[in-house]
N, C-alpha and C positions, 0 to 999 in steps of 0.2 A: 824683677821676681814677679811669677805670677801668683795673684791670690791664693792659687791650688797649694805652690810651692810653701805658699805664707802659711797656709793653715796648719800645712805635713808638718812645719818647721818647729810652732808653738806647742804645737800638738806633742809631737816628739819629745824636745825637750824637756816641756811640763812632765810627761810618761818618765824619761829618765828620774827626772828630780823626784820624781816620789816614788819608785820604788829603790832610791835610797833612803827615803825616808818609815820606810816599810819596815826598816831593822833597826829596832833598837829606837825609835823617840820618840818625841813627847805623841805623834798623832798615829802610832802603831801601838797602843794600849789598850787591849781588847777589854768586853764588859766584865765587870766581873761578880761572883756569884752574889754579893750581896746587892751591885745592883739589879740584879737578875730578879731578885723575890721581889724588886718595889722598881720595874723596869718604867712603869711610867711615867713616875714621881724622879726616877733619873734622867729621864728623855726630858722632861716641862717641867720645871718651875716655876713657870709663869701659870699656868692653865689652860692654855692654849687649845690641846689634844681635847677629844671627850673621853667621858669617865672609861670607854671598854674603845679597842681599838679589835676584838676580837673578831676575826672573817674580815677584818677590810683587807685591801691590797692596797700597800704600801710600797713607795718609789724610795729608796734612800739613794738620793743624788748625788756623784760626784763624794760618795761616805766610806769608802771603802777602808777595812780597819779593824773590821771585827767591833765594833762598840754600838753605832745605831741599828745597824743592822739587828746583832743578836737581840737588841732590848726589846722590839719591835715583835719580834720571832716569840719571845719567853712572854710578851703579852699578849701574844696570839694570831697576830695578823699573821698575811699572805706576804710576803716580803721576798720585794726583789731590789738588788743596789746595783747600779751604775759607776763606775769609775776608770777612770782613764789607766791608772796603775794596775797590772798586773801582783804585782806585789804586796798590795793592799789587799785587791779583790781573796790572795791566797788566804789572808788573816780570816776573813771571813768564812770564804769555803774552811778552814780549820777549824772555828770554834763553832760554828755551825752543825760539823760532823761529827763534833766531841761533843754536844751539849744535847745532838739528835733531833736538832732542827731542821727544816726547812728551807733552804733561802734558796733563791736562784742569783748567781752573775754572772754581768754584762761585763766585757771589758769594750767602753766605749766613752765620746767626748759628749759633757753636759749639754752643747750646742748645736748636735746632732740626735737626736732620738727617732730616727727613720724605722730603729728595728722596733719599735714600741707602738704596739695599736691605737686606736683614737681611745677614748675616754676609758682608760684602762684600771687606773687608779682610783682612790678615794683619796689618799693624802699622799706629795710629796714634800719629805723634808729633808734640808740639802744645807750645811754646814757651809764656811767661809769657805769657795773655793770658786766665785764669778769671778772674782781677779785674775784667774788665770786665762780666761777668754776673751777675745778683741770686744764682742757683740752680745751687753746682756740682752737684747733688744731676743735674739734669738736663742736664746735661755727659756726666757717669760715665754716665747708663743711656744714652745716645742711642750713647758711646762703646760701652757693652757690647754692645747691640745690632748695628751693625752691624762689627763685629768677628768672626772666627772664630773657635769654639773654639780655645784657648791662643794664641790672638792678643797679639800684643805690644803695649802702650799707653805709650810714654814721655812724661811731662810734667814740663815745670816749673813752678811757681806761687811768687807772692808770699808771705811766711810773714806773721802774723797780723799781731808787735810792728813791721812794715817798713808795718803799711797804721796803724799805731796812733800813730806819731808826728805831733805836731803842729807843733813848732818846738823851736831851741833856746834854754838858758838863756845869761847874762851871763857863764856860767864853760865855754856852749860843749857844756854834757852836752844831752841829747838827750831832750827831755819828752812820754812815751808818754798822750796825752791825748784820745782815743778808748778809750771804753769797750770791750772784749773782746766783750761780747755785743749790740755795736752792731748794730744793722739797719738796711736802708736805703745808699743811696747815702752815698760818705765827703764827711763835709764837707770845706770848700776847708781849705788852712792855710798856716802861715807857710811850713815844713819841705817842698820841694815836690821834693827828691831821691827818685827813683824811684817819680816822678808823671809821667804824661803833661799836658800842657795842655789841656785842652779835654774831655779822656775822662771819663766819668760810672767812677768804681769801687766796687768791692762788698769788704768783710772777709769770709772765710771761715775758721772757724777749727778748730781739729786736727779736730776730731769730722766736720766734713766733710771736711775735705782728705785725710783718709787714712781714719776710720771709715765716709766716705761711698761711698770706693773701694770698699771691702772688701764694701759692704752692695751695691754697684749690679753685684756677679760677679767683682769681680776678688784675686787673691791676688797682696799685694806684695812683690816679690821684692828690693828694695833701696829704699835712702833717702840721698840724698847732699845735702849743704850746701855748694854753692860758696863755694870763699873769695873775697869780698873786701874784703878788708882789704888797703890800703896803709901802711905805717908809712911812706909818706915822703909822701904824700899833705898839701897843706895841710887846715885845718879845713875849709875849704866845700865841699871837695871829695868824690865817693860814696866813694869810696877809706879817707877819714878815716872818715865814717857806718860804715862795713863793720866797723870795727875794735870796732863797737859795736852793731851790728844787723844780724844776718843777713836779708841782705833778699830771696833766695831759699831754696828746696828741689826737689830734683830726684827726681822716681820710676818705681821701673819695675815695671811691672804685668804680670801673666796672668792674660786671659779665661777664667774656668774654666769646663770644660765642662758644660755646658746638659743637664738629665732632660729626655729625647725621650719622646713616644709617638710609636706607627705613624703618629698624624693629620698632628703636627706635622711628624716628618719626612718624609713624603710631601708637606707644604704646599713644602717646602724645594724642591723640584724644579718646581714648578709655574710656567708661564713669568710 
C-alpha cells in the first residue's frame, strides 16, 4: 500500500468515526449561554490565555463541535476552526449563525494546513486529537508555520501509557500490552476506555510530544496533567482507570522568533 493510500485511509476512517460522534456524543456539546457569558474562563482555567483575545486571530485546530470556536468568538477573537469531520463543523456553523458570530470553518486534516498562509494566527488551540495522525512532527511543523512570532500554542494530548493499555486482568489491574516503541496504527484492544469507536489511533512518545515541539520552533512554558482520578467511581468507569493511568497532558508553548533576512521579511508583505 502506498503512503498516499495509507494517508487517505486513516483520514477517511477517522472522518467517518467523528461524523458519527457529531450526533449526540459527549464531544458534540456546544457552548452554553452560561459559558459564553465568561468565555475565557470557560476555555482556560489555568490562566494561560492573555486577559483579552479581542481582535486576535485564533485557529481552533481539530476542534469542531461548536464549543471552542464559539467561546473564542464570544470573547471577540477572529476565529477559524479546522476539522476533518463535516459533521462536527456543521455544529460550529449552526451555533455561530444562531449567535450571530463570524466563524470561518475549514474541512481539513491537522497534519496538512497548506490552505492556510504563513504567520496568520496569534493563537492555535488544539484539544486531544494528535493521536489520530501518524506523525505529530508534521502537525507541530504546520502549526509553527501558521503562527506568528510569539504566538501561543495550547494543546492537549493522550499520554503514551494511556495508549499502551490493552486490558484488565482478573484483579482489575491494567495491563500495558502495547510496546512503547510501537509503530503504526494501534491494534484493537479489550480495554476501550479513552478509545473512540471506529477511529484509527497512534501512540506518540514523550520524545515526540515534548521534544518534537521544541525542535519545531517552540518554547514550552508550562505542562499540566489533568486529574482524572475518581475514588468513588466503579472499577469499570473512566474515573477508576484515571487513578492508575493518567490519560492526558496539557502543554502551553510559544512560537520562538524566526531568523529573518531582508528577502524573507519582504516576502511576508507580498499579496
